[in-house]
VOGU-3710 file (C-alpha; in Angstrom, 3 decimals, decimal comma):
1> mtrhrrraaf> -48,274/-10,473/-14,708  -50,721/-7,846/-16,028  -54,518/-8,109/-15,763  -54,729/-8,313/-19,579  -52,563/-11,418/-19,619  -54,585/-12,977/-16,808  -57,813/-12,619/-18,781  -56,152/-14,244/-21,764  -55,058/-17,125/-19,617  -58,562/-17,592/-18,154
11> avaplaalla> -60,069/-17,938/-21,624  -58,353/-21,267/-22,179  -58,544/-22,540/-18,627  -60,766/-25,509/-17,642  -64,246/-24,720/-16,326  -63,385/-25,887/-12,796  -60,469/-23,512/-12,690  -62,641/-20,650/-13,931  -65,236/-21,350/-11,254  -62,506/-21,436/-8,620
21> vsscsasdes> -61,091/-18,136/-9,818  -64,492/-16,454/-10,097  -65,198/-17,332/-6,477  -62,130/-15,351/-5,281  -62,876/-12,042/-3,638  -61,141/-8,758/-4,327  -59,090/-9,250/-1,163  -57,904/-12,622/-2,499  -56,716/-10,976/-5,734  -54,835/-8,372/-3,676
31> addsasftev> -53,191/-11,171/-1,727  -52,175/-12,816/-5,025  -50,467/-9,578/-6,141  -48,552/-9,248/-2,887  -47,325/-12,838/-3,175  -44,964/-11,782/-5,963  -42,448/-10,889/-3,245  -41,764/-12,718/-0,018  -39,673/-11,778/2,993  -37,576/-14,767/3,964
41> vyptveftap> -36,552/-15,134/7,590  -33,719/-17,546/8,267  -33,635/-19,356/11,606  -30,896/-18,427/14,037  -28,793/-21,423/14,980  -27,220/-21,029/18,391  -23,646/-22,167/18,853  -21,779/-23,108/21,986  -18,220/-23,879/23,011  -17,300/-27,529/22,477
51> gegiglgeed> -17,586/-29,785/25,497  -16,449/-33,309/26,239  -16,696/-35,635/23,276  -17,093/-32,818/20,761  -14,763/-32,865/17,763  -13,762/-29,812/15,760  -11,716/-29,384/12,593  -10,048/-32,650/11,658  -11,363/-34,462/14,723  -14,152/-37,016/14,266
61> qkitgeipep> -17,600/-35,947/15,452  -20,165/-38,479/16,600  -23,444/-38,223/14,670  -26,373/-38,333/17,096  -29,265/-37,795/14,699  -30,405/-34,698/16,575  -32,000/-32,112/14,253  -30,964/-29,385/14,023  -27,506/-30,686/14,772  -25,873/-28,757/17,634
71> lhvgeitpig> -23,326/-26,236/16,408  -20,074/-26,035/18,332  -17,405/-23,420/17,687  -13,906/-23,246/19,079  -11,781/-20,155/19,664  -8,834/-19,027/17,601  -5,350/-20,100/18,666  -3,318/-16,930/19,318  -0,407/-16,205/16,982  2,926/-16,869/18,655
81> anqilgvegg> 5,947/-14,561/18,679  7,989/-17,365/17,121  5,600/-17,814/14,186  5,391/-16,442/10,661  2,211/-15,815/8,631  1,565/-17,438/5,259  -1,169/-16,121/2,963  -2,936/-18,422/0,501  -3,974/-16,798/-2,765  -3,014/-13,483/-4,295
91> fgkleltvna> -3,984/-10,864/-6,843  -7,595/-11,062/-8,011  -8,793/-13,301/-5,173  -11,804/-12,038/-3,221  -11,024/-14,300/-0,267  -7,606/-15,105/1,162  -6,593/-17,492/3,920  -4,045/-16,317/6,475  -2,171/-19,175/8,170  -0,015/-18,959/11,291
101> ldpatgevtt> 2,937/-21,234/10,521  5,241/-22,963/12,970  8,708/-22,560/11,410  10,009/-25,540/13,389  7,491/-28,003/11,939  5,868/-26,255/8,963  2,418/-26,906/10,442  -0,527/-24,499/10,396  -1,723/-23,664/13,910  -4,246/-20,926/13,108
111> rvvvgpgiwd> -6,293/-20,203/9,986  -8,304/-17,030/9,293  -10,131/-16,308/6,025  -10,373/-12,630/5,065  -11,957/-10,824/2,116  -9,601/-8,042/0,954  -10,638/-7,845/-2,702  -8,264/-4,873/-3,180  -5,324/-4,520/-5,574  -2,856/-5,844/-2,985
121> pvihgfvget> -4,171/-7,513/0,181  -4,255/-5,254/3,244  -3,578/-7,691/6,082  -1,954/-7,180/9,488  -1,344/-10,068/11,890  -0,620/-9,677/15,612  1,081/-11,714/18,298  -1,439/-12,576/20,993  -1,718/-14,259/24,383  -5,436/-15,064/24,483
131> asdpaiiaae> -8,082/-15,873/21,891  -9,760/-12,502/22,485  -6,636/-10,569/21,444  -6,692/-9,159/17,878  -5,232/-11,797/15,571  -5,822/-10,425/12,078  -6,924/-6,973/10,931  -7,814/-6,620/7,257  -9,217/-3,880/5,053  -11,921/-5,558/3,026
141> vwrprgsrga> -14,281/-4,896/0,140  -17,589/-6,722/-0,135  -18,480/-6,400/-3,800  -21,819/-5,135/-5,170  -24,310/-7,614/-6,610  -26,032/-5,769/-9,440  -29,017/-3,792/-8,199  -28,622/-5,157/-4,675  -26,388/-2,342/-3,532  -22,965/-0,725/-3,655
151> adftvttysg> -19,783/-2,266/-2,327  -19,121/-2,161/1,408  -15,631/-1,134/2,529  -14,719/-2,355/6,002  -11,766/-2,746/8,328  -12,323/-6,021/10,148  -10,720/-7,367/13,318  -10,670/-11,167/13,607  -10,341/-12,829/17,016  -12,310/-15,072/19,357
161> nlldpkeavl> -14,511/-17,619/17,588  -14,242/-15,863/14,182  -18,040/-15,896/13,767  -18,415/-12,420/15,251  -15,612/-10,279/13,834  -15,633/-6,594/14,697  -16,264/-4,534/11,558  -15,624/-0,843/11,054  -17,611/0,344/8,038  -15,752/2,915/5,942
171> pdvarvhsre> -17,458/5,790/4,113  -18,586/5,020/0,563  -15,908/7,369/-0,754  -13,062/5,472/0,939  -10,485/3,781/-1,289  -7,737/2,277/0,861  -4,320/2,349/-0,814  -3,160/-1,242/-0,684  0,569/-1,299/-1,460  2,792/-2,739/1,246
181> gsnavtsdgk> 3,760/-0,011/3,697  0,866/2,316/2,847  -1,265/1,324/5,847  -0,595/0,525/9,498  -2,098/0,031/12,930  -0,974/2,313/15,761  1,244/0,550/18,299  -1,522/0,599/20,924  -3,913/-1,115/18,512  -6,497/1,667/18,645
191> yfvswddgly> -6,409/3,024/15,111  -6,035/1,739/11,555  -4,278/4,376/9,466  -4,074/4,365/5,675  -3,372/6,574/2,726  -6,578/6,816/0,731  -6,661/7,015/-3,076  -9,990/8,819/-3,157  -9,027/11,351/-0,520  -5,423/11,902/-1,664
201> girvvdlesg> -4,567/11,853/1,992  -4,728/9,953/5,266  -7,852/8,277/6,637  -8,021/6,993/10,234  -10,425/4,351/11,581  -11,204/3,879/15,274  -11,119/0,096/15,674  -13,009/0,146/18,970  -15,965/2,329/17,932  -15,993/0,931/14,393
211> eesgairivg> -16,078/4,355/12,750  -13,815/6,737/10,913  -12,236/9,097/13,442  -10,641/11,582/11,072  -9,092/12,305/7,698  -6,720/14,843/6,178  -5,984/15,642/2,550  -2,273/15,996/1,746  -1,835/16,167/-2,023  1,604/15,275/-3,372
221> cgpftwmvgh> 2,724/13,102/-0,447  2,531/9,450/0,539  1,609/6,717/0,268  3,680/5,354/3,159  2,655/5,039/6,814  5,781/4,508/8,892  4,241/4,495/12,381  6,064/5,241/15,641  3,385/5,112/18,313  0,837/7,673/17,039
231> elysvceetr> 3,383/9,493/14,883  3,173/8,883/11,134  6,077/9,594/8,764  5,996/9,598/4,984  7,579/11,172/1,882  6,657/13,993/-0,485  8,500/13,016/-3,655  8,157/16,168/-5,763  9,163/18,572/-2,999  11,900/16,215/-1,665
241> ellhvnigdn> 10,419/16,361/1,835  9,864/13,937/4,679  6,433/14,390/6,275  5,290/14,104/9,909  1,612/13,630/10,841  0,307/13,083/14,376  -2,664/10,811/15,052  -4,246/12,385/18,140  -5,699/10,490/21,087  -9,080/11,147/19,467
251> gvptevgrek> -7,914/9,590/16,181  -7,774/12,872/14,269  -4,701/13,293/12,001  -2,832/16,602/12,045  0,175/17,594/9,965  3,041/18,456/12,318  5,847/19,354/9,972  7,996/18,726/6,903  11,737/18,733/6,283  13,321/19,063/2,848
261> vlpddfvstr> 16,083/16,537/3,476  15,810/14,198/0,470  18,390/14,459/-2,357  17,488/16,283/-5,562  17,533/13,030/-7,559  15,281/11,175/-5,085  12,842/8,738/-6,712  10,152/7,011/-4,681  8,763/3,500/-5,087  5,583/1,460/-4,701
271> kttfaeeakk> 6,347/-0,565/-1,573  8,383/-0,141/1,608  8,988/-2,026/4,851  9,610/-0,913/8,430  11,926/-1,983/11,279  9,559/-1,863/14,264  12,149/-2,110/17,025  14,629/0,398/15,576  11,931/2,742/14,188  13,647/2,834/10,823
281> allvsengdv> 12,122/2,601/7,331  13,577/0,862/4,289  12,922/2,394/0,873  14,561/0,920/-2,227  13,779/3,520/-4,869  12,970/2,731/-8,472  16,478/3,783/-9,538  18,027/1,396/-7,024  19,070/3,881/-4,329  18,629/2,318/-0,888
291> fvfdfsdglp> 17,464/4,588/1,945  17,149/3,683/5,633  15,237/6,548/7,290  15,676/6,897/11,062  12,533/8,134/12,846  13,540/7,076/16,363  14,080/10,726/17,333  11,312/12,215/15,219  11,554/13,840/11,811  15,146/13,991/10,460
301> tlpvtpigna> 16,400/17,542/9,998  19,750/16,796/8,322  20,127/15,732/4,656  19,378/12,055/4,090  21,558/10,128/1,644  21,279/6,558/0,341  23,444/3,876/1,961  24,150/2,484/-1,503  22,549/1,313/-4,738  20,904/-2,069/-5,245
311> gdpsgrfsen> 21,779/-2,271/-8,935  23,236/-5,579/-10,130  24,341/-6,484/-13,684  22,983/-10,033/-13,300  19,343/-8,981/-12,992  16,796/-6,512/-11,689  16,280/-5,867/-7,957  12,781/-6,837/-6,868  11,332/-7,371/-3,363  12,970/-6,108/-0,169
321> vinadatrlt> 12,551/-6,429/3,618  14,350/-5,146/6,724  14,548/-6,838/10,128  13,222/-5,476/13,424  16,447/-3,932/14,739  17,487/-2,578/11,317  20,782/-4,464/11,229  20,005/-6,523/8,135  18,006/-6,013/4,952  17,392/-8,439/2,120
331> itytdsiihp> 16,757/-7,859/-1,577  15,751/-10,360/-4,257  17,047/-10,273/-7,824  15,409/-11,615/-10,959  17,067/-13,370/-13,894  16,120/-10,491/-16,205  17,017/-6,795/-16,355  13,361/-6,021/-17,124  11,440/-4,465/-14,236  9,864/-7,282/-12,152
341> dsarggsvak> 6,429/-5,631/-12,323  6,481/-6,160/-16,095  4,696/-9,152/-17,599  8,104/-10,382/-18,770  9,979/-9,368/-15,665  11,601/-12,744/-15,125  11,784/-14,936/-12,014  13,679/-14,500/-8,769  17,100/-16,091/-9,168  18,906/-15,078/-5,973
351> vvvydaanla> 18,487/-13,461/-2,576  21,131/-11,151/-1,115  21,407/-10,356/2,594  22,982/-6,938/3,271  24,279/-4,975/6,228  21,615/-2,286/6,735  24,231/0,283/7,764  26,257/0,372/4,547  24,689/-2,104/2,089  27,706/-4,407/2,346
361> pvrtlsladi> 26,731/-7,913/1,143  26,595/-10,463/3,969  25,532/-13,517/1,972  24,217/-14,305/-1,490  21,802/-17,221/-1,740  20,911/-18,876/-5,038  17,775/-20,999/-5,279  19,996/-24,089/-5,116  21,595/-22,766/-1,925  18,151/-22,376/-0,386
371> gitsfssmay> 17,024/-25,806/-1,615  14,120/-24,606/-3,733  13,334/-24,601/-7,441  11,238/-21,403/-7,436  10,883/-18,448/-5,072  7,550/-17,340/-3,580  8,180/-14,908/-0,715  10,416/-13,874/2,197  10,079/-12,279/5,647  11,953/-11,770/8,906
381> svdgktfyvl> 10,850/-13,214/12,228  9,198/-10,964/14,811  12,465/-10,481/16,711  14,421/-9,998/13,482  16,912/-12,760/14,272  15,768/-15,210/11,601  15,174/-14,691/7,899  12,660/-16,972/6,127  12,320/-17,870/2,459  9,296/-19,664/0,989
391> gdgpevdges> 9,512/-21,594/-2,264  8,824/-24,848/-4,078  11,074/-27,758/-3,194  12,321/-30,409/-5,626  9,600/-32,604/-7,128  8,866/-35,830/-5,253  6,431/-38,397/-6,697  5,032/-35,805/-9,072  4,508/-33,131/-6,418  6,624/-30,189/-5,288
401> pqklvgfdat> 6,239/-29,515/-1,553  6,414/-25,940/-0,371  9,488/-25,332/1,754  9,975/-22,761/4,492  13,711/-22,277/4,964  15,178/-20,259/7,834  18,534/-18,429/7,959  20,414/-16,689/10,732  19,879/-12,978/10,069  23,366/-12,016/11,221
411> tgaqvssvdl> 25,440/-14,544/9,269  23,066/-15,808/6,597  23,708/-19,414/7,622  20,798/-21,852/7,245  19,165/-22,847/10,531  16,004/-24,711/9,465  14,084/-26,212/6,542  10,563/-27,671/6,732  7,776/-28,633/4,353  4,466/-26,811/4,841
421> sgnvdtvtsl> 1,567/-28,938/6,011  -2,021/-28,125/6,890  -2,528/-25,372/4,314  -5,472/-25,844/1,950  -4,128/-24,005/-1,102  -0,691/-22,803/-2,133  0,862/-20,245/0,218  1,957/-17,331/-1,955  3,352/-14,777/0,499  4,832/-14,440/3,977
431> ltpeele> 4,012/-11,754/6,553  5,725/-10,897/9,826  3,317/-10,698/12,783  3,326/-7,420/14,708  3,448/-6,827/18,444  1,067/-4,346/20,054  2,143/-2,357/23,093
//
């Protein structure tokens, strides 16, 4: 409020108010001006581990009337090697819930809420033994709020009580590429490695120190991060090369070499998956050629050819995954020949399990074979022996339960089928947990 407006207001004020105002000193008027902004300090509420008689989550908690009410926080349940991860939410969501699912019962045993806010969620889950082990690592974006500041880009490690996650703040120029297969965590859990859209190269984050450890610009390559220990492999589509980059013990990336081993008609794709145990990468190119790159002995030096083509007259090939020992791969097919990324790309109509050596079909599963009415996602177990499909089951009493159906990876025979329980919202995608060395 300006002084001119104050004088106008005083002219119509009651006499008592004018006398009260006229008695204020100059210091009082200065104090009135400074009162237009106030620094708010919020109290810190201490929290402790729950003791006897303390209920958490769905358990009942006795109300004692004590104010402030004591805050008790439990620790995260580690993700098991026999579990699969189910993510609630999808594109456009600023917060996503990652559930650890028990495939034998369909129950949620662990729940972590992350804030990716990127085109595709960047989420990695890890098998753990104790609550302090890394459970979920996510690249996140905390959006700007008008004049309150720019967005914060972080790589966050969730473990323990989840109230004190470890955040690594990325530079303002960082733009993590978010397609599946374009980011990874080194096998020792020290570094988060990602292709970066702003850099046109590879950015590395030291998860322990919480800072970027190095970056390298490599224009014309990427955006895949097939990691073998600290060795990163990727593609350079235009030059038909496979790329090798080393992530040093200090977290600094260095280009090691390239080999022009890809065929002249090679076409890349948006997403890829990786067989952790066999150190092999699956790439189903946009023209349907299926490549299984072997990086177990370093960068291939001989010409690489596709094991076959995923084309099918009945519909368009869509998602794909490969199991841990690279013996089986699975591809979904839509009911339309239009590309599945199109707005009219159709719906998944069947899932085909293939031999990863020669693309020979092992088993074709229709939605009816799986026992679902619509397909949501698929993933292999950690050991690669079981293949899981997530979808909506038949309607019962006006509701369609979500089903998690398991198949033997070798034969394609069904081994389990459970309804999900304990999730808050619809689970939209499955992820395979990773094992750190």
